[in-house]
MISEKE-368475 format. One line per 10 residues: number of its first residue (from 1); their letters; for each residue x, y, z of C-alpha. Coordinates in pm, whole numbers, plus 32768, in hexadecimal, padded with zeros to 4 digits. Layout:
BEGIN
NUM = A = X/Y/Z | ...
END
This chain:
BEGIN
1 = MSVRQQVQNL = 384D/ED27/E0F6 | 3700/EC9E/E07A | 36DB/EBE9/DF2F | 3605/ED03/DEA6 | 3703/EE08/DF14 | 3816/ED4A/DE5E | 374E/ED65/DD1C | 36F5/EED2/DD59 | 386A/EF15/DD7B | 389E/EE62/DC31
11 = LDFIDASPSP = 3793/EF35/DB86 | 3830/F072/DC11 | 3986/EFF8/DB9A | 3903/EFC4/DA39 | 3842/F10C/DA30 | 3982/F1C4/DA8D | 3A4A/F108/D984 | 39B8/F136/D826 | 3B07/F0F1/D77B | 3C3E/F01E/D7C8
21 = WHVVKTIEVQ = 3CF7/F15E/D824 | 3BEA/F1B3/D921 | 3BF5/F051/D9AE | 3D60/F081/DA16 | 3D17/F1DC/DAA0 | 3BF4/F154/DB6E | 3CD6/F046/DBFD | 3DDF/F149/DC54 | 3CDA/F217/DD0D | 3C79/F0E3/DDD6
31 = LAAQTPAWER = 3DE3/F093/DE26 | 3E20/F1F6/DEA1 | 3D16/F1C1/DFAD | 3DB3/F07E/E02D | 3E7E/F049/E169 | 3F97/EFDC/E15F | 3FEB/F0B6/E035 | 4029/F039/DED5 | 415D/F0B6/DE1E | 415C/F0F7/DCA8
41 = LDETAKWTLK = 4299/F074/DC04 | 4332/F119/DAD2 | 43AE/F02C/D9C3 | 44CC/F11F/D972 | 454F/F124/DADA | 45FB/F021/DBB2 | 4515/EF67/DC9E | 454A/EF34/DE12 | 4452/EE3D/DEA5 | 4416/EDCD/E007
51 = PGGRYYVVRD = 435D/EC9B/E08E | 41ED/ECE7/E0BC | 4208/EE1E/DFE2 | 40E7/EE7D/DF00 | 4141/EEED/DDA2 | 40AB/EF29/DC4C | 412A/EF73/DAF0 | 406A/F01B/D9D4 | 40C5/EFF8/D866 | 403A/F0F2/D76B
61 = DSSIVLFIQG = 3F1F/F158/D854 | 3E37/F030/D812 | 3EEB/EEF6/D893 | 3F4B/EEC5/D9FE | 3FFF/EDBF/DACC | 3FD2/EDC8/DC46 | 408F/ECF0/DD3E | 40C9/ECBA/DEAE | 422E/EC48/DEEB | 4243/EAFD/DFA4
71 = QKPLAETGFK = 430B/EABF/E0E0 | 43AF/E981/E066 | 44A5/E954/DF45 | 4402/E938/DDEE | 44A7/E7E7/DDAF | 43EC/E756/DEDB | 4293/E7DE/DE90 | 4278/E84E/DD26 | 417F/E957/DCB8 | 4006/E94A/DCEB
81 = IIGAHTDSPG = 3F77/EA03/DBBF | 3E19/EA68/DB54 | 3DFC/EAF4/D9F3 | 3CDC/EBAB/D949 | 3CAF/ECBD/D845 | 3C49/EE2A/D853 | 3BBE/EE52/D6F2 | 3A68/EE00/D666 | 39EC/EDE9/D4FE | 3948/EF1C/D46D
91 = LRIKPNAASN = 397C/F048/D38A | 3AAB/F12E/D37B | 3ABB/F289/D2DF | 3B8E/F2B0/D1A2 | 3CA4/F3B7/D188 | 3BF2/F494/D089 | 3AA0/F43D/D115 | 39BC/F566/D0DF | 38F8/F594/CF9E | 37D2/F663/CF2A
101 = TDGLLRLGVE = 36BF/F594/CE8D | 3591/F65F/CE23 | 35BC/F74E/CF46 | 35FB/F642/D04C | 374E/F619/D0ED | 37A7/F4A9/D0FF | 38D4/F3FD/D19C | 3972/F2E0/D0DE | 39C5/F1AA/D1AB | 3A89/F069/D193
111 = VYGGPILATF = 3A0C/EF24/D229 | 3AE9/EEB6/D34C | 3AE0/ED40/D38C | 3998/EC87/D35B | 3871/ED4E/D3E4 | 3704/ED00/D399 | 36DB/EE33/D2BE | 3560/EE37/D2C2 | 3564/EE79/D43A | 3608/EFCC/D400
121 = TDRDLSLAGR = 34D6/F054/D34E | 33E3/F13D/D3FF | 34BF/F15A/D536 | 352F/F293/D5F2 | 369C/F287/D589 | 37C3/F35D/D5E4 | 3940/F36C/D5CE | 3A59/F315/D6BE | 3BC8/F2C8/D69F | 3D16/F377/D67F
131 = IAYKNDQDQI = 3D9A/F49B/D5B7 | 3F08/F4E1/D56A | 3F76/F64D/D564 | 40A9/F72C/D573 | 40C8/F7E3/D6BE | 4170/F92E/D711 | 42BF/F87C/D741 | 42AB/F7FC/D5DB | 4271/F697/D653 | 4176/F59D/D5CA
141 = VGALVKFDQP = 4098/F530/D6EB | 3F49/F483/D716 | 3E0B/F4EA/D7C8 | 3CC7/F435/D80F | 3B85/F4B8/D77C | 3A20/F44F/D7C8 | 38DB/F4ED/D757 | 37D1/F49C/D85B | 36A3/F50D/D792 | 360B/F44C/D66D
151 = LLRLPNLAIH = 36CE/F4D4/D547 | 369B/F3E1/D428 | 3591/F305/D391 | 356C/F1F6/D28C | 33FC/F20C/D22E | 3360/F0D1/D1A4 | 32BB/F0C8/D051 | 3141/F0C3/D074 | 309E/EF73/D034 | 2FD9/F015/CF18
161 = MNRAVNEEGL = 3125/F029/CE5C | 31B1/EEDF/CED6 | 308A/EDF2/CED3 | 315A/ECB5/CEFC | 3219/ED27/D032 | 3158/EC44/D120 | 3188/EB15/D041 | 32EB/EB4D/CFC8 | 337C/EC17/D0E9 | 3418/ED71/D0E7
171 = KLQKQTELPL = 354B/ED7D/D007 | 3622/EEB5/D00B | 371E/EF05/CEF9 | 3854/EF5C/CFC2 | 38D9/F077/CEE8 | 379B/F12D/CE89 | 3694/F0D9/CF91 | 3759/F0F5/D0D7 | 37BD/F267/D0DD | 371D/F308/D20F
181 = ILSALAEKQL = 364E/F446/D20C | 36E8/F552/D2EA | 3647/F69E/D28E | 3591/F773/D190 | 368B/F85A/D0E8 | 3658/F9C3/D08B | 3696/FA0E/CF1D | 37FB/FA8A/CF3D | 3875/F9AC/D05B | 3994/F8BF/D00E
191 = PQTYFSALLQ = 395C/F760/D09C | 3ABE/F71E/D118 | 3ADC/F87C/D1AC | 3995/F848/D264 | 3A06/F6F8/D2F1 | 3B5A/F781/D35A | 3AAF/F8A1/D40C | 39D6/F7A5/D4C3 | 3B0A/F6ED/D53F | 3BA5/F838/D5AA
201 = QQTGIAATHI = 3A6C/F896/D66A | 3A67/F749/D721 | 3BDA/F732/D774 | 3C47/F89C/D792 | 3D63/F852/D69F | 3D85/F930/D56E | 3D09/F885/D434 | 3E49/F8E6/D37F | 3F12/F81D/D481 | 3E42/F6DD/D45E
211 = LSWDLAVYDT = 3EFA/F5FC/D36C | 3E46/F4AB/D380 | 3D57/F3DC/D44E | 3CE0/F284/D4BD | 3B6A/F2B6/D4E8 | 3A71/F1A3/D532 | 38F9/F1B6/D50A | 383F/F157/D649 | 36DB/F13A/D6C7 | 367F/F243/D7C9
221 = QKGAFWGAES = 3572/F16B/D86C | 35E4/F108/D9C8 | 35F9/EFA5/DA46 | 34C4/EF18/DAF2 | 3437/EDEE/DBAB | 3313/ED3D/DB05 | 322F/EC11/DB33 | 310B/EBD4/DC1E | 31FC/EBA8/DD42 | 3310/EC89/DCB3
231 = EFYANSQLDN = 33D8/EB4B/DC82 | 3477/EBC1/DB3D | 3539/ECF6/DAD7 | 357B/EDA3/D98B | 3681/EE94/D90A | 3773/EEC4/D7EE | 38CF/EE28/D7F4 | 3881/ED06/D8DF | 396A/EC52/D7F2 | 3A5F/EC7F/D88B
241 = LASCHAALQA = 3A4D/ED8C/D996 | 398C/ECA0/DA79 | 3AC0/EBBF/DA7E | 3BAA/ECE8/DAB1 | 3ADB/ED5D/DBD7 | 3ACB/EC01/DC74 | 3C45/EBD6/DC56 | 3C85/ED30/DCE6 | 3B99/ECF5/DE0B | 3C35/EBA4/DE54
251 = LLDNSELQPD = 3D8A/EC49/DE67 | 3D19/ED72/DF37 | 3C2B/ECB9/E020 | 3D23/EBB2/E08F | 3D6C/EC07/E1F9 | 3EC4/EB66/E1FE | 3FB1/EC89/E1CC | 40EE/EBB4/E1D8 | 40B4/EA9D/E0D8 | 41B3/E988/E0A6
261 = STRVCALFDH = 4193/E98C/DF2A | 418A/EAB3/DE3B | 4024/EAFA/DDCC | 3FEF/EB97/DC78 | 3EC9/EC2B/DBBA | 3F14/EC66/DA48 | 3E09/ED29/D98C | 3E52/ED53/D81A | 3DCB/EE2C/D703 | 3D99/EDA8/D59E
271 = EEIGSQSNKG = 3D15/EC4B/D5EF | 3BE9/EC82/D50E | 3CCC/ECB9/D3DF | 3DC5/EBA1/D419 | 3EAA/EC26/D52E | 3FCA/EC70/D440 | 404E/EDBD/D4BE | 414F/EE42/D5B1 | 4046/EE46/D6C2 | 3F7C/ED14/D65E
281 = AEGSFLPDVL = 3F9E/EBB5/D6EE | 4067/EB50/D5BA | 4162/EC62/D608 | 4278/EC75/D708 | 41C2/ED31/D81E | 4183/EC18/D915 | 42CD/EB5F/D8D0 | 4384/ECAA/D8FD | 42DE/ECEA/DA4D | 431A/EB8A/DAD0
291 = QRIALATATD = 4487/EB91/DA63 | 44BB/ECE2/DB08 | 4420/EC60/DC4B | 451E/EB47/DC3B | 463D/EC39/DBF9 | 45D2/ED21/DD11 | 45CD/EBFC/DE05 | 4723/EB78/DD98 | 4689/EA41/DCFD | 4778/E9A8/DC03
301 = SEDYARALAK = 470C/E91A/DAB3 | 46F7/E7B2/DB2C | 4624/E80F/DC5B | 4547/E8E6/DB7A | 450A/E7B6/DA9D | 44BA/E6EF/DBD8 | 43C7/E7FF/DC42 | 430D/E7F0/DAF7 | 42F9/E676/DB13 | 424C/E6A0/DC66
311 = SFMISADMAH = 4163/E7B4/DBEE | 3FF4/E7A5/DB91 | 3F13/E893/DACF | 3D9B/E8B9/DACE | 3D30/E94D/D981 | 3BE3/E9F1/D9CE | 3AF9/EA44/D8AE | 3981/EA2F/D89E | 38C7/E8F3/D82F | 3793/E8B0/D757
321 = AYQPNFPNAY = 3663/E874/D833 | 354C/E797/D7AF | 3434/E869/D717 | 32F9/E791/D6F7 | 3275/E857/D5CC | 339A/E7D1/D500 | 33D3/E669/D574 | 347A/E5FF/D42E | 359F/E6EB/D471 | 361E/E613/D58F
331 = DPDHKVIVNK = 36AC/E4B9/D5C7 | 3587/E412/D67D | 3676/E36E/D774 | 372B/E4B2/D7C8 | 361F/E5B1/D81D | 36A7/E6A5/D91E | 35A1/E761/D9E6 | 35A2/E8C1/DA6D | 35C8/E8D4/DBEA | 364C/E76F/DBFF
341 = GPVIKVNANH = 37BB/E7C6/DC2B | 38FD/E803/DB68 | 3937/E743/DA26 | 3A6D/E676/D9D4 | 3A9A/E696/D85A | 3B2A/E56F/D79C | 3B89/E54A/D62E | 3C49/E423/D599 | 3CF2/E509/D49B | 3D75/E5E1/D5B9
351 = RYSSESVSAA = 3CAD/E716/D569 | 3C9A/E71D/D6E4 | 3DC9/E6D0/D7BB | 3D15/E5DB/D89F | 3D8B/E472/D8AB | 3D27/E359/D993 | 3E18/E3B0/DAAE | 3DDE/E528/DAAF | 3C64/E4F6/DA8F | 3C6A/E402/DBB4
361 = MFADWCEQAG = 3D36/E4F6/DC85 | 3C3F/E612/DC4E | 3B18/E52A/DC95 | 3BBF/E4C2/DDDB | 3BF8/E62D/DE41 | 3A89/E679/DDFF | 3A1F/E554/DED7 | 3B05/E5C2/DFF1 | 3A7C/E725/DFD7 | 3913/E6AC/DFDA
371 = VPYQKYSHRC = 38D9/E729/DE78 | 3812/E667/DD70 | 38B3/E63E/DC1B | 3852/E5D1/DABC | 3907/E54E/D989 | 38DB/E5CD/D826 | 3931/E545/D6D0 | 38CC/E5F3/D58E | 37F9/E54E/D480 | 38E1/E491/D393
381 = DLPCGSTIGP = 383C/E52A/D260 | 3870/E693/D2D0 | 39BF/E74D/D2D9 | 3A3E/E774/D43D | 3AC4/E8BE/D4BB | 3C07/E8DA/D57F | 3C9F/E99D/D6A0 | 3DE9/EA1D/D727 | 3E14/E8CC/D7D4 | 3EBD/E7FF/D6C0
391 = ITSAKLGIRS = 3F91/E92A/D655 | 4016/E97B/D7AF | 4040/E811/D818 | 410D/E7C7/D6E1 | 41E1/E900/D704 | 4237/E8C1/D872 | 422A/E746/D877 | 4144/E73A/D9A5 | 400F/E66D/D9F3 | 3EC9/E727/D9B9
401 = VDVGNPMWAM = 3D51/E6F9/D9C4 | 3C48/E7BE/D909 | 3B17/E81C/D9D2 | 3A01/E91E/D9C3 | 38AB/E974/DA42 | 377F/E91B/D969 | 36DF/EA3E/D8B3 | 35E0/EA89/D7A4 | 3609/EB58/D668 | 3786/EB58/D664
411 = HSIRESAGVL = 380A/EC74/D588 | 36BE/ED2C/D58F | 36CE/EE95/D5FE | 35EB/EE26/D71E | 364E/ECDB/D7BF | 35B6/EC1E/D8E5 | 362F/EB33/D9F4 | 35D0/EAA7/DB4A | 35FB/EB58/DC97 | 3668/EA22/DD56
421 = DHDYMIRAMK = 3775/E9C3/DC5C | 3843/EAFD/DC90 | 3864/EAB4/DE03 | 38B1/E947/DDB9 | 39CF/E9A9/DCD3 | 3A65/EA9C/DDCC | 3A5B/E990/DEDB | 3B04/E890/DDF8 | 3C14/E989/DD98 | 3C4E/E9ED/DF01
431 = WFFALR = 3C79/E87D/DF5B | 3D7B/E85A/DE46 | 3E42/E988/DEBD | 3E36/E908/E026 | 3ED3/E7B6/DFCC | 4028/E773/E065
END
């Protein structure tokens, strides 16, 4: 597959996945087309695993762990794990969202994570996510919902009424200035009734049966290549669906169907809000899956501990590329450049899980795979973000490295990155999975 085709596949993956719930569904669709087949495991059932088997587990529709069972005992090989996250910062619809303001129906939102709010203005926005409803068997079940057409808008205030916007930047009051315009209401229409009817029309589920929802606001503009040589690409949710896609491709593209070690991809929801949930990296999802793999393969507790001691995890999350318009935002000795290879992220306060040995190991794998790499350290006078790496490494007690591809405008609704880097990352991850 060509480098450009890899990125086009990524753009298609993102366009099909406007919410964490859709990310998992998109992955399941891909797995269904694979040969040999992948088997979905139920956390409430007993597991029977076989060497070389391909399995995945979904928790609450938006976190997924995939693994290929190794041929050799876990205590001999350990686990090879790549972790990433399915969520992205943005806006989420409130429970009692609809209101009538001077004849306009607006939807109230909460800020999810740390988006650049100004980038949500004047965009063709819509809704995607999950609804919970009561079915004909009197059971509470979930269903995906996605509006393809532009449905919502956050119009900017004209410069004539905000003369200082270009000097002071656009500042939006989260409670009063973020509600999104949905429709013009007729005089006697009730806002919540109108919105419920809209959900019914889209899903085919009676409005009276819809009890709650998890709805994200997304940008309907499709991903695209840009630059004089089409050397860059842009889309929403590159942080961190680009890493999810790279990890998934590395797992699926590896031609060795009978690996010695058990290969794992763990893709978590809720990273952008701290990972503290039953399906986040701070929760029990990955430890539960690894322990159950051990139980299903008759691995006792001591050999399981030995397996963890031999394991390694790549925590993959995007990195801050140098943007020459803002040179003072970067450590001058740690400028990472788009299309120059994956970034090893280092922080002395362990905001990233990398340390000298794990960083050296990843660098060595890149060299063996013929992939360039870079190293990043944040400015000391700016707060440093974090990843699932330190959380998961601490919880499992395994060695880990934090890496990511360089990108611009992280947490904007429209982010950019380099075409070559996505292929570089996939190649590095494939090399890691192929290690014996």
